[in-house]
N, C-alpha and C positions, 0 to 999 in steps of 0.2 A: 652831407659835405660826400661826395666820392673821392673816394682816395683809392689811385690805380698806383700798389704797392712794386711793381716791377720798379720803378725810382723809388729813388733815396728819397726819406719823410720822416720828421722828428716825429714820431705820434705823442698822441695825449691819452690818461686815462680819464681825461676829465671830457671830454668830445661828449655832443649829444647821442642819446642811442646808439651806443660801437655794435656794428654785426663785420665778423671775421666772413668775406665770399673765396671760398676757396675754389676753381676747376680741378673736374681727375679724370683722366683720361688713361692713356694706355700707349705704350709701344709695341702695334704689330701689324700683324701679315693684314693687306688692306687691295691685295689684287695688284694687280695692274695698273689703274685707274687712281688711286691713293693716295698717298704717304703713310711711313710709319707712324706717326703722330697723329694722322686724321682727329683721332677721340678727345686729344688734347686740346691740339684745335680747333676744333669745333666749340668745345665746352668754352675754353676762354674768349672766343670770339663772340660767343651766344652769351657772354655773361657781361661782357662789356659793351653790348648792346643794347639789350637790356639795363643794364645799372647806370648806360650814360645822361639819362634822364631826373637822377639826385645830386648832382655835379653839383648844384647850388641851393639845395635843400640842407635849412638848415633844422632840421628836426631830426635830423636821422646822419646820423659817421657810419659810410661802410666803405672800409677795407678790402681790396680787390688784390687778393695773392694772386701770382705766378698761376701757371697751371701744373700738377701735381703729373709727369708728363709717364711714369711707370705705375702700373695695376697688376692685377690679376689675371694674366691670359694665357694657361695651361692648355688653350685650346688651340690654338693657335703655335705652341711651340715648334712643331713639325716644320713648318716654315721660319727660312731661316730673316735674324732682320729681329724677329719677336724676341722681346725679357718679358718676363712674369716673376711675380717678385713672389714665396712664398707668403704663403695666409702670415702666416704668424709676425715674418718680416716686415713685410704690408699696416697687418696696424700697428707694432709698433711704430713706423713712421709717420701715422696720422699720429698717435698719440707723443710723439718728439712735436709735430708741426705743432698741435695745439697743446702742448703743455710750454714753446716758445710762444703763441701769439699770449696766452691767457697771460704770462708774466705783463709780457708788449705792453697790450691794450685793455686787458683782461675784459674783453668785449661779453655783451649783456647777452649774445647767440651766434650761431653758425649756420651758415649757407650751406653745406655741398653739392655743389654743381656737376653731376656724374655726366660724362660722354659715351664711357662704357660700361656697357650691362654688365661686363663680366665682376663688376668693383663693387656691385648691389649691395651685396647680400654681407659681404664685409662692409659695408658703411653703415650697413642698418645692422650689425651688431653691434661696430666702436660707437655708435650713434646710442643707442641702448642701455649702452657702460658709462655713456658718460651724461647722459641725462639725468637718470637714475642718481647716481656719484656728486652732481657738481652744481645739479636743476638749475642747469640755461638749456634753452634748446636748443638743437641741434637736426634741422630739416634736409633733406635729402629731393634734392627736385632734381630726378633724373631723367633724362633727354627721352632717351628711350619707353619707358614709360608711359610717358605725356603722349606719344604716339601713336601709342597704343590702344590709345583713346580713341583713336579716330582712322583707325584703321590697318593700319602700320605694325603688326603682331611679331615680326623679325625683320630683321636687317642686319647686315653685315657687305659693306663697299658697295649696296646697292644703288639704283637709279638714285631713290629721296634721300643717301647720303650723300652720294656724288653731288648732287641740286643745294643738301644744304652747303655743304663746302666748299662750293664757286659760290654760294650765295653768301655767303659771310665770312670767309679766308679769303676770295678775289681769285684766286690761282686758275692754275688752268691744267683742268683734269682732262684725263685721253678721253674724251668724246665717243672713238672707236671702240674701245671696253666698255662701255656705260652699257648699252645697247646687248650686247653679249654676257655682260656678268647679272644687270638685271633681272634675264628670262630667266634663270635658275630661279625656279623654285623651290623653295623649302620645305619638304614636310614634315609637319611637330603635330604630337596628338597630345594636345591640350588637356588632355582628362588622363596622363601621365606625368609623375614628380621625377627629378633623377636626372643621370644621365646616360644615354643607353645606344647614341650613336655619334658621328662626329659633327662637329658643324662644319660649314661649311657658308661660301660666298654664294647671296642671294637672300631671299626676302621672302617672309609668308604676309600675306594682304597686300597694299598699298596705301598712302595717304589719302582720306577721300576731303582735302584741305589744300591749298597751297602750301608752299613752302614760306612764301612770309608771313600767310595766317597762321602756321603752326611756331613760324616763332614768338609771332603775337602772345601765345596761347602757353610759351613757355615765360616771357618775363609777365603776364598775368599771374602766375603761378608763382615767380618768385615775388613782385608785388602784396600777395596774399603771407607768402611765408613773411617779409618786412615788417610788413603791418605786424601777424602776429606776435614775435618778440620784441617789438616794438610793445603791445597793447603786456607782457608781460614782464619787460623789467619794471 
């Protein structure tokens, strides 16, 4: 069963194969074409779309939580509207959320669906600590790392993100700005690690599959995560 916990519900610890799913995003500058909460809205909506088929399945109980709309976005702080949590604050917030969920429903595992690339290293650090402490799986589905498998190696307010937002959220984006922002190719050296240049709107590479196919690949990855947690429970 799928329960969207944006609505009130009494949860039961005896539900079958309990999995807590949390979308993660950010509140940050996305140029003129997209709102500040773009990453959160994409993560929330892709979660609902992919998990919808579990509504009537009795072998698994998935709890979908509202998106966490604040993230780690220091790279965009020079733009008004961006709010970025300090790393320790962000990790403490995740820990408080997970402790609450553990107390509510004692899930067999967690799926973090991340729509903001800047969150990934902190989510990974938390997942590593939690798993080796509790021995419960925490699987991170990072939307942009999946996109990287299909040719899109960097994207911030680029054409693909605008298309994904329009496809999932069905909102009106400023199409006059799409072409202008999408043409800014970001130069990144794949052999260097660390941070040595400003981030900017634009992209490196492009998706070699359609937006619809990409969403299907994300859904397949989420399905694999659910199966893995069930198999371990």
